[in-house]
N, C-alpha and C positions, 0 to 999 in steps of 0.2 A: 521445540517441535510451533510456532509462531501463531494465537489462537484473536482472532477479535473479539472483547468486551460486548457483555449482550445488554447492555444495556445504546445499543452504538445499532441507528440508522443511518443505510445508504443510496445515491441514487450514485449511479455512472453512464453514463455515452456517451459521443467521440467527442464530444466538446471536456470533458473533464472528471470533474466528482464531487458532489455534495456531500460531507460525512453528518451525523450530525448526532449525538453524544446529550439520547436526552437525560439522564443523570443532570450530567452540569449543564442543560441547559444553556449548552453551544456547537457555533453550527465550524466548522469548515471547508474547503473550496481549495478540490485538485488540478493539476490544469493536467491536458492530456499523458503524461505517463506517471504520473502519481494512480491515477481515476487505476492505469494498467492495472498496477501492480500490486491497488484495493482487489478490485476485480482479480487478476489472480487470485489473492490468498484466500480470496469468497471462497470459491472456487478449489477450498483445499490446495495445493496447490504450496511445494515449501522453497524455502528461499533461493536454497542450489538449483530448485527448475526454476525459474520464473529471473533467476539472472544470467540464463542458461538463453530462456529462448526472450527474452527483453534481449540481451548481446546481440545473439541470431538473428533478430528484426529489423535492427539500428543501425549493425555496426561496425559495435562496440566494440573493445577491449575488455573481454568478459575481467575483466579485474580495472576497471575501475566502474562497468558499471557494478563491482558486487559492492564495491564499498560505496559507490550515490546510494544502492537499492538502501544495501544495513543500514546506511547517516537517515536514509526516511525511517527507517522506519524505527528505532531509535528511537523519533520523539515522533511517533506516535502512541511509538509509550512512555511519553516524558504524557503529555495531552494523557494516556490513559485512553485509551484506542485500542490499546493493542494488551495481553496479556500473559505472557510470558511461557 
């Protein structure tokens, strides 16, 4: 299960999201798709559930969505915004 780091605060709206890392004093902006994934993580969804839902909403092959979502999560983890 993927968990958001405890030092993270965020605001999500229809245009995207802003993530604040209090510990690192850093900010990250997400586009609307990144914000969608981030909000689903905040809601406690599993990666597999996010992939299925996003694939259905966007009409994109689940294999492509899975690859892209996992790549996005790897980027978040590399910035210490998420824990495993």
